[in-house]
C-alpha positions as a Markdown table, in Angstrom:
| # | Residue | x | y | z |
|---|---|---|---|---|
| 1 | Met | -40.1 | -16.4 | -47.9 |
| 2 | Arg | -36.8 | -17.3 | -50.1 |
| 3 | Lys | -36.0 | -13.9 | -49.9 |
| 4 | Ile | -36.4 | -13.3 | -46.2 |
| 5 | Ser | -34.5 | -16.6 | -45.3 |
| 6 | Ser | -31.5 | -15.4 | -47.7 |
| 7 | Tyr | -32.0 | -12.0 | -45.5 |
| 8 | Ile | -31.9 | -13.7 | -42.5 |
| 9 | Arg | -28.7 | -15.8 | -43.4 |
| 10 | Phe | -26.7 | -12.8 | -44.6 |
| 11 | Thr | -27.5 | -10.2 | -41.8 |
| 12 | Gly | -26.6 | -13.0 | -39.2 |
| 13 | Ala | -23.3 | -13.3 | -40.8 |
| 14 | Ala | -22.7 | -9.9 | -41.5 |
| 15 | Ser | -23.4 | -9.8 | -37.3 |
| 16 | Lys | -20.6 | -12.6 | -36.4 |
| 17 | Trp | -18.3 | -10.4 | -39.2 |
| 18 | Gln | -19.0 | -7.5 | -37.1 |
| 19 | Ala | -18.5 | -8.9 | -34.4 |
| 20 | Tyr | -15.2 | -10.2 | -35.4 |
| 21 | Ile | -14.0 | -6.8 | -36.3 |
| 22 | Asn | -14.8 | -5.5 | -33.3 |
| 23 | Leu | -13.2 | -7.8 | -30.6 |
| 24 | Lys | -10.2 | -7.9 | -32.9 |
| 25 | Arg | -10.2 | -3.8 | -32.3 |
| 26 | Val | -11.0 | -4.2 | -28.9 |
| 27 | Ser | -7.9 | -6.5 | -28.4 |
| 28 | Gly | -5.7 | -4.3 | -30.5 |
| 29 | Leu | -6.6 | -1.4 | -27.7 |
| 30 | Leu | -6.2 | -3.7 | -25.0 |
| 31 | Val | -2.7 | -5.3 | -26.5 |
| 32 | Leu | -2.2 | -1.3 | -25.9 |
| 33 | Ala | -3.8 | -0.5 | -22.5 |
| 34 | Leu | -1.4 | -3.4 | -21.1 |
| 35 | Val | 1.7 | -2.5 | -22.8 |
| 36 | Leu | 1.6 | 1.1 | -22.7 |
| 37 | Gly | -0.8 | 2.3 | -19.9 |
| 38 | Val | -1.7 | -0.1 | -17.1 |
| 39 | Ser | -1.2 | 1.2 | -13.5 |
| 40 | Pro | 0.0 | -1.3 | -11.2 |
| 41 | Val | -3.1 | -2.5 | -9.2 |
| 42 | Trp | -5.8 | 0.2 | -10.6 |
| 43 | Ala | -8.9 | 0.2 | -8.5 |
| 44 | Glu | -12.6 | 2.0 | -9.2 |
| 45 | Gly | -11.4 | 5.2 | -7.6 |
| 46 | Pro | -9.6 | 7.0 | -4.9 |
| 47 | Asp | -11.0 | 5.4 | -1.9 |
| 48 | Asp | -10.7 | 1.8 | -3.1 |
| 49 | Glu | -7.1 | 2.6 | -4.0 |
| 50 | Tyr | -6.4 | 3.9 | -1.3 |
| 51 | Leu | -7.8 | 1.1 | 0.7 |
| 52 | Gln | -5.4 | -1.3 | -1.4 |
| 53 | Ile | -2.5 | 0.1 | -0.4 |
| 54 | Arg | -3.5 | 0.0 | 2.8 |
| 55 | Ser | -3.5 | -3.5 | 2.5 |
| 56 | Leu | -0.3 | -3.5 | 1.2 |
| 57 | Ile | 1.1 | -2.0 | 4.4 |
| 58 | Gln | -0.8 | -4.0 | 6.3 |
| 59 | Gln | 1.3 | -7.3 | 4.7 |
| 60 | Ala | 4.3 | -6.0 | 5.2 |
| 61 | Asp | 3.5 | -5.5 | 8.7 |
| 62 | Asp | 2.7 | -9.1 | 9.4 |
| 63 | Leu | 5.2 | -10.5 | 7.7 |
| 64 | Asn | 8.0 | -7.9 | 9.8 |
| 65 | Thr | 5.8 | -8.8 | 12.5 |
| 66 | Gly | 6.6 | -11.9 | 12.3 |
| 67 | Gly | 10.5 | -11.6 | 11.4 |
| 68 | Lys | 10.6 | -12.2 | 7.4 |
| 69 | Ser | 12.7 | -8.6 | 7.4 |
| 70 | Ala | 13.2 | -9.1 | 3.4 |
| 71 | Pro | 10.2 | -9.7 | 2.0 |
| 72 | Ala | 8.4 | -7.4 | 4.1 |
| 73 | Thr | 11.2 | -4.6 | 3.6 |
| 74 | Ala | 10.3 | -6.0 | -0.3 |
| 75 | Lys | 6.5 | -5.1 | 0.5 |
| 76 | Tyr | 6.7 | -1.7 | 2.4 |
| 77 | Gln | 8.9 | -0.8 | -1.3 |
| 78 | Glu | 5.8 | -1.5 | -3.2 |
| 79 | Ala | 3.9 | 0.5 | -0.8 |
| 80 | Arg | 6.3 | 3.3 | -0.8 |
| 81 | Ala | 6.4 | 2.7 | -4.9 |
| 82 | Thr | 2.0 | 2.7 | -5.0 |
| 83 | Leu | 1.7 | 5.6 | -2.7 |
| 84 | Met | 3.9 | 8.2 | -4.0 |
| 85 | Ser | 2.0 | 7.2 | -7.9 |
| 86 | Phe | -0.8 | 7.5 | -5.4 |
| 87 | Gln | 0.0 | 10.7 | -4.7 |
| 88 | Arg | 0.8 | 12.3 | -8.2 |
| 89 | Ser | -2.6 | 10.5 | -9.4 |
| 90 | Tyr | -4.5 | 12.3 | -6.8 |
| 91 | Pro | -2.6 | 15.0 | -5.2 |
| 92 | Asp | -5.4 | 16.8 | -3.5 |
| 93 | Trp | -7.1 | 13.4 | -1.7 |
| 94 | Asn | -7.0 | 13.4 | 1.9 |
| 95 | Val | -3.1 | 15.0 | 1.6 |
| 96 | Lys | -2.6 | 14.5 | 6.2 |
| 97 | Leu | -3.2 | 11.0 | 5.6 |
| 98 | Val | -1.5 | 9.9 | 2.5 |
| 99 | Ala | 1.8 | 11.9 | 3.6 |
| 100 | Phe | 1.3 | 10.2 | 7.4 |
| 101 | Arg | 1.1 | 6.5 | 5.4 |
| 102 | Leu | 4.2 | 7.5 | 3.0 |
| 103 | Asn | 6.3 | 9.0 | 6.2 |
| 104 | Tyr | 5.4 | 5.7 | 8.1 |
| 105 | Val | 6.6 | 3.3 | 5.1 |
| 106 | Val | 9.3 | 5.2 | 4.3 |
| 107 | Gln | 10.9 | 5.2 | 7.9 |
| 108 | Lys | 10.1 | 1.1 | 8.4 |
| 109 | Val | 12.2 | 0.9 | 4.8 |
| 110 | Ala | 14.7 | 2.7 | 6.7 |
| 111 | Val | 15.1 | 0.8 | 9.5 |
| 112 | Leu | 15.0 | -2.8 | 7.5 |
| 113 | Thr | 17.7 | -2.0 | 5.3 |
| 114 | Glu | 20.1 | -0.1 | 7.8 |
| 115 | Lys | 23.6 | -2.0 | 7.6 |
| 116 | Pro | 24.0 | -4.5 | 10.4 |
| 117 | Pro | 27.5 | -3.8 | 12.1 |
| 118 | Thr | 29.2 | -6.7 | 11.1 |
| 119 | Ala | 27.4 | -6.7 | 7.7 |
| 120 | Val | 30.2 | -7.5 | 4.9 |
| 121 | Gly | 30.7 | -5.7 | 2.0 |
| 122 | Gly | 29.1 | -2.3 | 2.0 |
| 123 | Asp | 25.9 | -3.5 | 1.5 |
| 124 | Thr | 22.5 | -3.6 | 3.7 |
| 125 | Ala | 23.1 | -7.8 | 2.7 |
| 126 | Met | 20.7 | -8.9 | 5.5 |
| 127 | Ala | 18.0 | -7.3 | 3.7 |
| 128 | Thr | 18.6 | -8.6 | 0.4 |
| 129 | Pro | 16.9 | -11.9 | -0.5 |
| 130 | Val | 20.2 | -13.8 | -2.3 |
| 131 | Lys | 20.8 | -16.8 | -1.7 |
| 132 | Leu | 23.7 | -18.5 | -3.2 |
| 133 | Ile | 23.7 | -21.9 | -4.6 |
| 134 | Glu | 27.1 | -22.8 | -5.7 |
| 135 | Pro | 30.1 | -20.3 | -5.0 |
| 136 | Gly | 31.9 | -21.2 | -8.6 |
| 137 | Thr | 35.6 | -22.3 | -9.1 |
| 138 | Glu | 38.7 | -20.0 | -7.7 |
| 139 | Pro | 39.5 | -17.4 | -8.0 |
| 140 | Arg | 36.6 | -16.5 | -6.6 |
| 141 | Lys | 36.4 | -12.0 | -5.8 |
| 142 | Met | 33.2 | -10.2 | -4.7 |
| 143 | Leu | 31.1 | -8.8 | -7.4 |
| 144 | Arg | 30.1 | -4.7 | -7.0 |
| 145 | Leu | 29.2 | -1.8 | -9.3 |
| 146 | Asn | 32.1 | 0.6 | -8.9 |
| 147 | Pro | 31.6 | 3.5 | -11.2 |
| 148 | Asn | 33.1 | 7.1 | -10.6 |
| 149 | Pro | 31.5 | 10.1 | -10.2 |
| 150 | Gly | 31.0 | 11.8 | -13.8 |
| 151 | Asp | 30.7 | 8.5 | -15.5 |
| 152 | Lys | 28.2 | 8.5 | -18.8 |
| 153 | Gln | 26.4 | 6.2 | -20.4 |
| 154 | Thr | 24.2 | 5.9 | -23.2 |
| 155 | Leu | 21.5 | 3.0 | -22.7 |
| 156 | Ser | 19.9 | 1.9 | -26.7 |
| 157 | Met | 16.9 | -0.2 | -25.8 |
| 158 | Thr | 14.6 | -2.5 | -28.3 |
| 159 | Val | 11.3 | -4.2 | -26.8 |
| 160 | Lys | 9.4 | -6.5 | -29.6 |
| 161 | Met | 6.2 | -7.9 | -28.1 |
| 162 | Thr | 3.8 | -10.6 | -30.0 |
| 163 | Met | -0.1 | -10.8 | -28.1 |
| 164 | Glu | -2.7 | -13.5 | -28.6 |
| 165 | Thr | -6.2 | -13.1 | -27.0 |
| 166 | Lys | -9.1 | -15.1 | -26.4 |
| 167 | Val | -12.3 | -13.0 | -25.3 |
| 168 | Gly | -15.0 | -15.7 | -24.3 |
| 169 | Glu | -15.2 | -17.9 | -27.1 |
| 170 | Met | -13.7 | -16.2 | -29.6 |
| 171 | Glu | -9.9 | -16.3 | -30.7 |
| 172 | Thr | -8.3 | -13.4 | -32.6 |
| 173 | Pro | -5.1 | -14.0 | -34.8 |
| 174 | Ala | -1.8 | -13.6 | -33.1 |
| 175 | Met | -0.9 | -9.7 | -32.9 |
| 176 | Lys | 2.3 | -8.4 | -33.6 |
| 177 | Leu | 3.4 | -5.0 | -31.7 |
| 178 | Pro | 6.0 | -2.9 | -33.7 |
| 179 | Ala | 9.0 | -2.9 | -32.1 |
| 180 | Ile | 9.7 | 0.3 | -29.7 |
| 181 | Lys | 13.3 | 1.3 | -29.6 |
| 182 | Met | 14.7 | 4.1 | -27.4 |
| 183 | Ser | 17.3 | 5.5 | -25.7 |
| 184 | Met | 18.1 | 7.0 | -22.2 |
| 185 | Glu | 21.5 | 8.2 | -20.7 |
| 186 | Ala | 23.0 | 8.0 | -17.2 |
| 187 | Thr | 25.1 | 9.8 | -15.3 |
| 188 | Val | 26.6 | 8.9 | -12.0 |
| 189 | Lys | 26.1 | 12.1 | -9.6 |
| 190 | Gly | 28.2 | 10.4 | -6.8 |
| 191 | Val | 29.1 | 7.1 | -4.8 |
| 192 | Ala | 28.5 | 6.8 | -0.6 |
| 193 | Glu | 31.1 | 5.5 | 2.0 |
| 194 | Asn | 28.8 | 2.6 | 1.8 |
| 195 | Gly | 28.8 | 2.0 | -2.1 |
| 196 | Asp | 25.4 | 3.4 | -2.7 |
| 197 | Ile | 25.3 | 5.2 | -6.0 |
| 198 | Thr | 23.2 | 8.1 | -6.9 |
| 199 | Tyr | 22.5 | 8.6 | -10.6 |
| 200 | Glu | 20.6 | 11.4 | -13.4 |
| 201 | Met | 18.6 | 9.6 | -15.8 |
| 202 | Val | 17.8 | 11.7 | -18.9 |
| 203 | Met | 15.0 | 10.1 | -21.1 |
| 204 | Gly | 16.4 | 10.2 | -25.5 |
| 205 | Asp | 14.7 | 8.9 | -28.2 |
| 206 | Met | 12.2 | 7.3 | -28.6 |
| 207 | Gly | 10.2 | 5.9 | -31.5 |
| 208 | Val | 8.3 | 2.8 | -33.1 |
| 209 | Ser | 9.7 | 0.7 | -36.1 |
| 210 | Asp | 7.8 | -0.4 | -38.9 |
| 211 | Glu | 7.8 | -4.0 | -39.2 |
| 212 | Pro | 6.2 | -6.9 | -41.7 |
| 213 | Gly | 2.9 | -7.7 | -39.8 |
| 214 | Ala | 2.6 | -4.7 | -37.3 |
| 215 | Thr | -0.9 | -3.0 | -36.4 |
| 216 | Pro | -0.6 | -0.1 | -38.6 |
| 217 | Glu | -3.0 | 1.5 | -35.8 |
| 218 | Val | -1.3 | 0.4 | -32.8 |
| 219 | Ala | 1.9 | 1.5 | -34.2 |
| 220 | Glu | 0.2 | 5.5 | -34.7 |
| 221 | Ala | -0.9 | 5.1 | -31.1 |
| 222 | Ile | 2.2 | 4.2 | -29.8 |
| 223 | Lys | 3.8 | 6.8 | -32.0 |
| 224 | Ser | 1.3 | 9.6 | -30.6 |
| 225 | Val | 1.8 | 8.7 | -27.3 |
| 226 | Leu | 5.2 | 9.0 | -26.6 |
| 227 | Thr | 5.6 | 12.3 | -27.7 |
| 228 | Gly | 6.7 | 14.7 | -25.7 |
| 229 | Ile | 8.8 | 11.8 | -23.6 |
| 230 | Lys | 12.1 | 12.7 | -24.7 |
| 231 | Gly | 14.5 | 15.4 | -22.4 |
| 232 | Leu | 12.7 | 14.0 | -18.8 |
| 233 | Ser | 14.6 | 13.4 | -16.4 |
| 234 | Gly | 14.8 | 11.4 | -13.2 |
| 235 | Ser | 17.3 | 10.6 | -10.2 |
| 236 | Gly | 18.1 | 7.7 | -8.4 |
| 237 | Thr | 20.0 | 5.0 | -6.4 |
| 238 | Ile | 21.3 | 1.8 | -6.3 |
| 239 | Ser | 23.3 | -0.3 | -4.3 |
| 240 | Ser | 27.0 | -1.5 | -5.1 |
| 241 | Arg | 25.5 | -4.7 | -6.0 |
| 242 | Gly | 22.6 | -3.8 | -8.4 |
| 243 | Phe | 19.6 | -3.3 | -6.1 |
| 244 | Gly | 17.1 | -0.4 | -6.9 |
| 245 | Lys | 16.6 | 1.8 | -3.8 |
| 246 | Gly | 14.2 | 4.2 | -6.2 |
| 247 | Leu | 14.1 | 5.9 | -9.3 |
| 248 | Glu | 11.8 | 9.2 | -9.9 |
| 249 | Phe | 11.1 | 11.0 | -13.1 |
| 250 | Lys | 10.4 | 14.7 | -12.7 |
| 251 | Val | 7.1 | 14.0 | -14.8 |
| 252 | Pro | 5.0 | 18.0 | -15.5 |
| 253 | Ala | 2.0 | 18.2 | -14.7 |
| 254 | Asp | -0.1 | 18.4 | -18.1 |
| 255 | Thr | 2.1 | 15.6 | -19.2 |
| 256 | Asn | -1.0 | 12.9 | -20.4 |
| 257 | Pro | -2.2 | 9.8 | -18.2 |
| 258 | Gln | -0.5 | 6.9 | -20.7 |
| 259 | Ala | 3.0 | 9.2 | -21.1 |
| 260 | Arg | 3.1 | 8.7 | -17.1 |
| 261 | Gln | 1.9 | 5.3 | -17.0 |
| 262 | Ile | 4.8 | 4.7 | -19.3 |
| 263 | Met | 7.8 | 6.6 | -17.2 |
| 264 | Asp | 6.7 | 4.3 | -14.6 |
| 265 | Gln | 7.1 | 1.2 | -16.0 |
| 266 | Met | 10.6 | 2.7 | -17.7 |
| 267 | Lys | 11.3 | 2.8 | -13.9 |
| 268 | Asp | 10.3 | -0.8 | -13.7 |
| 269 | Met | 11.8 | -1.8 | -16.6 |
| 270 | Tyr | 15.1 | -0.2 | -15.7 |
| 271 | Ala | 15.1 | -1.9 | -12.2 |
| 272 | Gln | 15.5 | -5.3 | -14.6 |
| 273 | Leu | 18.5 | -4.5 | -16.3 |
| 274 | Ala | 20.7 | -4.7 | -13.2 |
| 275 | Val | 21.8 | -8.0 | -11.8 |
| 276 | Pro | 21.7 | -8.7 | -7.9 |
| 277 | Leu | 25.4 | -9.9 | -6.8 |
| 278 | Pro | 25.4 | -11.6 | -4.1 |
| 279 | Glu | 27.7 | -11.2 | -1.2 |
| 280 | Glu | 29.8 | -13.6 | -0.9 |
| 281 | Ala | 32.7 | -13.5 | -3.3 |
| 282 | Val | 32.0 | -15.7 | -6.5 |
| 283 | Gly | 33.9 | -17.2 | -9.5 |
| 284 | Phe | 33.1 | -18.6 | -12.6 |
| 285 | Gly | 30.4 | -21.3 | -12.7 |
| 286 | Ala | 28.5 | -19.7 | -9.8 |
| 287 | Lys | 25.0 | -19.9 | -8.8 |
| 288 | Trp | 22.6 | -17.4 | -7.2 |
| 289 | Glu | 18.8 | -17.3 | -6.2 |
| 290 | Val | 16.9 | -13.6 | -6.1 |
| 291 | Lys | 13.6 | -13.8 | -4.8 |
| 292 | Leu | 11.6 | -10.6 | -5.4 |
| 293 | Pro | 8.5 | -8.8 | -6.6 |
| 294 | Ile | 8.5 | -7.0 | -9.1 |
| 295 | Lys | 5.9 | -4.8 | -11.9 |
| 296 | Ala | 5.2 | -5.4 | -15.1 |
| 297 | Gln | 2.3 | -4.8 | -17.8 |
| 298 | Gly | 0.3 | -3.5 | -14.8 |
| 299 | Met | 0.7 | -6.5 | -12.6 |
| 300 | Thr | 2.9 | -7.0 | -8.9 |
| 301 | Ile | 4.2 | -10.4 | -9.7 |
| 302 | Asp | 6.6 | -12.6 | -7.6 |
| 303 | Gln | 9.5 | -13.8 | -9.4 |
| 304 | Lys | 12.3 | -16.1 | -8.9 |
| 305 | Ala | 15.2 | -15.6 | -10.6 |
| 306 | Thr | 18.6 | -17.8 | -11.3 |
| 307 | Tyr | 22.0 | -16.4 | -11.9 |
| 308 | Glu | 24.8 | -18.1 | -13.4 |
| 309 | Val | 28.5 | -16.5 | -14.0 |
| 310 | Val | 29.2 | -17.7 | -17.4 |
| 311 | Ser | 32.6 | -15.3 | -17.6 |
| 312 | Ile | 34.2 | -13.3 | -15.6 |
| 313 | Glu | 37.6 | -12.1 | -16.1 |
| 314 | Gly | 39.3 | -8.2 | -14.4 |
| 315 | Glu | 35.8 | -6.4 | -14.3 |
| 316 | Arg | 33.9 | -7.8 | -17.0 |
| 317 | Leu | 31.2 | -10.1 | -15.9 |
| 318 | Thr | 28.8 | -11.6 | -18.3 |
| 319 | Thr | 26.0 | -13.9 | -16.3 |
| 320 | Lys | 22.9 | -15.8 | -17.8 |
| 321 | Ser | 19.2 | -16.1 | -15.9 |
| 322 | Ala | 16.3 | -18.3 | -15.8 |
| 323 | Ile | 13.1 | -16.8 | -14.3 |
| 324 | Val | 9.7 | -18.3 | -12.9 |
| 325 | Gln | 6.7 | -15.6 | -12.3 |
| 326 | Gln | 3.7 | -15.8 | -10.5 |
| 327 | Ala | 0.9 | -13.1 | -10.1 |
| 328 | Ala | -1.8 | -13.3 | -7.6 |
| 329 | Asn | -5.0 | -12.1 | -8.1 |
| 330 | Gln | -5.9 | -8.4 | -8.9 |
| 331 | Lys | -7.8 | -5.9 | -10.3 |
| 332 | Ile | -6.1 | -4.1 | -13.7 |
| 333 | Gln | -7.6 | -1.5 | -15.4 |
| 334 | Asn | -6.8 | 1.4 | -17.6 |
| 335 | Pro | -7.3 | 5.2 | -16.7 |
| 336 | Ala | -7.5 | 5.8 | -20.9 |
| 337 | Met | -10.1 | 3.4 | -21.1 |
| 338 | Pro | -12.1 | 3.7 | -17.8 |
| 339 | Ala | -15.5 | 1.6 | -18.6 |
| 340 | Leu | -12.8 | -1.9 | -19.2 |
| 341 | Lys | -12.3 | -3.2 | -16.0 |
| 342 | Met | -10.0 | -6.3 | -15.6 |
| 343 | Asp | -9.5 | -8.6 | -12.8 |
| 344 | Leu | -6.6 | -10.9 | -13.2 |
| 345 | Thr | -7.3 | -14.5 | -12.1 |
| 346 | Lys | -3.8 | -16.3 | -12.8 |
| 347 | Met | -0.9 | -15.3 | -14.6 |
| 348 | Ala | 2.5 | -17.7 | -15.0 |
| 349 | Gly | 5.4 | -16.6 | -16.7 |
| 350 | Asn | 9.0 | -18.0 | -17.5 |
| 351 | Gly | 12.0 | -16.4 | -19.3 |
| 352 | Ser | 16.0 | -16.5 | -19.6 |
| 353 | Gly | 18.7 | -14.0 | -20.2 |
| 354 | Glu | 22.5 | -12.6 | -20.6 |
| 355 | Arg | 24.0 | -9.2 | -19.5 |
| 356 | Thr | 27.4 | -8.3 | -19.9 |
| 357 | Phe | 28.7 | -5.5 | -17.5 |
| 358 | Asp | 32.1 | -3.8 | -16.8 |
| 359 | Leu | 31.5 | -3.4 | -13.2 |
| 360 | Ala | 33.6 | 0.2 | -13.5 |
| 361 | His | 29.9 | 1.1 | -15.0 |
| 362 | Leu | 26.6 | 1.7 | -14.1 |
| 363 | Leu | 24.8 | -0.1 | -16.7 |
| 364 | Pro | 25.4 | -3.4 | -18.3 |
| 365 | Thr | 27.2 | -2.7 | -21.6 |
| 366 | Thr | 25.3 | -5.3 | -23.7 |
| 367 | Gly | 22.0 | -7.6 | -22.8 |
| 368 | Ala | 19.0 | -9.7 | -24.4 |
| 369 | Gly | 16.3 | -11.0 | -22.6 |
| 370 | Lys | 13.2 | -13.1 | -23.5 |
| 371 | Val | 9.5 | -13.8 | -21.0 |
| 372 | His | 6.9 | -15.5 | -22.2 |
| 373 | Thr | 3.7 | -15.1 | -20.1 |
| 374 | Glu | 0.0 | -16.5 | -19.8 |
| 375 | Ala | -2.5 | -14.6 | -18.1 |
| 376 | Ser | -6.5 | -15.3 | -17.5 |
| 377 | Met | -8.6 | -12.7 | -16.6 |
| 378 | Ala | -12.4 | -11.6 | -16.4 |
| 379 | Met | -13.2 | -8.1 | -17.7 |
| 380 | Asn | -16.5 | -6.0 | -18.0 |
| 381 | Met | -17.9 | -5.2 | -20.8 |
| 382 | Gly | -20.8 | -2.9 | -21.4 |
| 383 | Gly | -22.0 | -4.7 | -18.2 |
| 384 | Gln | -21.4 | -8.2 | -18.8 |
| 385 | Lys | -18.9 | -10.2 | -17.7 |
| 386 | Gln | -16.2 | -11.7 | -20.1 |
| 387 | Ala | -13.5 | -13.9 | -19.8 |
| 388 | Met | -10.4 | -13.2 | -21.5 |
| 389 | Thr | -6.8 | -15.2 | -21.8 |
| 390 | Met | -3.6 | -13.5 | -23.3 |
| 391 | Lys | 0.0 | -15.1 | -24.2 |
| 392 | Met | 2.4 | -12.6 | -24.8 |
| 393 | Asp | 6.2 | -13.2 | -25.7 |
| 394 | Met | 8.1 | -10.3 | -25.3 |
| 395 | Asn | 12.2 | -10.0 | -26.1 |
| 396 | Leu | 14.4 | -7.1 | -25.1 |
| 397 | Arg | 18.2 | -6.2 | -26.6 |
| 398 | Phe | 20.0 | -3.4 | -25.4 |
| 399 | Glu | 23.5 | -2.2 | -25.2 |
| 400 | Ser | 25.7 | 1.0 | -23.8 |
| 401 | Lys | 28.2 | 3.1 | -24.9 |
């Protein structure tokens, strides 16, 4: 009887320990999924995913009908980006319907962002959600990007992340991801009369740094996913006030899903490098507010950013920023882990950053930023619902030459 009791105690402890190990492994995979491969809003199949896109378009239509052109434009742009991603993922799904919807949202964006005759400064200011809070001291000047065709810059970035997760009642220690280092080269191809800048982007070296405390298994997984991304290119357009008007990478058809998602995340990350500039002339101490939806970690997030000019001399501009983020309920799923379904119930974040620009170039010369986010989710594991909370800290540093 004593042997049986001892065996029960031993096997019970072993089961708990094995559960802890399995949970830690799942959390590691989940972290990797969120960092590298989560699409913006994944549903259970193309039909459900298209319905979500249709809902985005309906929201944009409602905003447009209500005279809210800025948020309507942002929502149409979100629908356009999601439709294009959907088209790449399901090239044979109802081709005519997808093409019709894509053409519809493209036309809506074109109409809403068309420059009014009375607009000042060569940009679609009436369609951009920038609110000037403080113009700053004299002398003031209008801030505009003004690179020359042929101008080249090589941008180097380092991203560091730490995550804590809790599934059910079981917590796992904070997980430190290896630092991801990447580079890209941007070349200005042309500058339009209205100030719009077209450019080409080519991905350079990408790798993972060995750091104390980082999880080796995750590092190896990241390295394998990054293979083959070097050399991929894309083209895009940005306004002279720093508002992106689209960036598309040429990704080969046989590229793995994780790498495709990284390229989508790269587009979102690149969009966050720019600082949306106000229409009005500003000086030292100027402050303005920008409200825009963004994509990060596979979520559609409402972000409010406040910028302040801390230095301005000639074409050289330095700003500091503070951001507040909120995200509504949405589905999240990784195509590489189809059995793991998640519903985001709540997300909140905040952060700060600083960037230095030479306005005669496309990219900022130096910058850094940090963001802290907390999210609550429900996920389906083996047919059982599990509550999950996640805290993430991300630090980004970059410079261009």
